[in-house]
C-alpha positions as CSV (number, residue, x, y, z in Angstrom):
1,M,0.5,7.5,-7.3
2,T,1.9,4.1,-7.0
3,I,1.9,0.9,-5.0
4,T,4.7,-1.7,-5.4
5,I,5.0,-5.4,-4.4
6,T,8.2,-7.2,-3.9
7,E,9.0,-10.5,-5.5
8,A,8.7,-12.3,-2.2
9,A,5.2,-10.9,-1.5
10,A,4.1,-11.6,-5.1
11,R,5.3,-15.2,-4.8
12,H,3.4,-15.7,-1.6
13,V,0.2,-14.2,-3.1
14,R,0.5,-16.3,-6.3
15,N,0.9,-19.5,-4.1
16,Y,-2.3,-18.6,-2.2
17,M,-4.2,-17.7,-5.4
18,D,-3.1,-21.0,-7.0
19,N,-4.4,-22.9,-4.0
20,R,-7.6,-20.9,-3.9
21,G,-8.2,-21.6,-7.6
22,S,-9.5,-18.2,-8.6
23,G,-9.1,-14.5,-8.1
24,L,-8.1,-11.3,-9.9
25,G,-5.5,-10.3,-7.3
26,I,-5.4,-8.8,-3.9
27,R,-7.1,-5.7,-2.5
28,L,-5.1,-3.4,-0.3
29,G,-6.9,-0.7,1.7
30,V,-7.1,1.0,5.0
31,R,-9.9,1.3,7.7
32,T,-10.3,3.2,10.8
33,S,-9.0,1.1,13.7
34,G,-6.7,0.9,16.7
35,C,-5.1,3.4,18.9
36,S,-3.2,5.3,16.1
37,G,-6.1,5.7,13.8
38,M,-5.8,3.4,10.7
39,A,-5.1,-0.2,10.0
40,Y,-4.2,-2.0,6.8
41,V,-6.8,-4.3,5.1
42,L,-5.5,-7.0,2.7
43,E,-7.9,-9.5,1.1
44,F,-8.4,-11.5,-2.1
45,A,-10.1,-9.6,-5.0
46,D,-12.3,-11.6,-7.4
47,D,-13.3,-8.5,-9.4
48,S,-12.6,-4.8,-9.6
49,E,-14.6,-1.7,-9.0
50,A,-14.9,1.0,-11.6
51,D,-12.8,3.5,-9.6
52,D,-10.1,1.0,-8.4
53,Q,-6.5,1.8,-9.2
54,I,-4.7,-1.4,-10.3
55,F,-1.0,-1.9,-9.9
56,E,0.7,-5.0,-11.3
57,Q,4.1,-6.4,-10.7
58,H,5.7,-9.9,-10.7
59,G,2.4,-11.3,-12.1
60,V,0.2,-10.0,-9.2
61,K,-2.4,-7.3,-9.4
62,V,-2.9,-5.1,-6.4
63,L,-6.2,-3.2,-6.4
64,V,-6.7,0.0,-4.3
65,D,-9.7,2.2,-3.9
66,P,-9.2,5.9,-4.3
67,K,-9.8,6.8,-0.6
68,S,-7.2,4.3,0.6
69,L,-4.7,5.3,-2.1
70,L,-4.4,8.7,-0.5
71,Y,-2.9,7.0,2.6
72,L,-1.0,4.3,0.7
73,D,0.7,6.2,-2.1
74,G,4.3,5.0,-2.3
75,T,3.7,1.9,-0.2
76,E,5.8,-1.2,-0.9
77,L,4.1,-4.5,0.1
78,D,6.7,-7.1,1.2
79,Y,6.6,-10.6,2.7
80,T,9.2,-11.4,5.4
81,K,10.2,-14.3,7.5
82,E,12.0,-13.5,10.8
83,G,12.6,-16.6,12.9
84,L,9.2,-18.3,13.5
85,N,7.3,-15.1,12.5
86,E,6.3,-14.5,8.9
87,G,3.8,-12.2,7.2
88,F,3.2,-9.1,5.1
89,K,5.1,-6.0,5.8
90,F,3.8,-2.6,4.7
91,N,6.7,-0.1,3.9
92,N,4.6,3.1,3.8
93,P,6.5,6.4,3.5
94,N,3.4,8.3,4.7
95,V,3.3,6.9,8.2
96,K,4.0,9.5,10.8
97,D,3.4,7.3,13.9
98,A,2.4,3.7,14.7
99,C,1.1,2.1,17.8
100,G,3.4,-0.1,19.9
101,C,1.6,-3.3,19.0
102,G,1.9,-2.6,15.3
103,E,-1.8,-2.9,14.7
104,S,-2.5,0.7,13.5
105,F,-0.8,3.8,12.1
106,N,-1.3,7.5,11.6
107,V,-0.4,9.7,8.6
């Protein structure tokens, strides 16, 4: 099982962590939400849990709990800018359907 992060996403995370002044990395997970069933959760991680899987690329650690990893296996975390819009993009090969607003997904 694996999670990858692009150079653009890693650069963005490193900038935020440098400004924040602390942190181990970012935590990627899923929660029940929205009309399609699940939504991504992305937050700073100051420490790890014993059962976390830790993936590191481009100098950034991505921590994932075992339950979320089942839904996120193979996901690439990217950061994109399109016109005035910018943000993280989750390229998840497990997604079977997503809601029209982009808030939630189903596997």
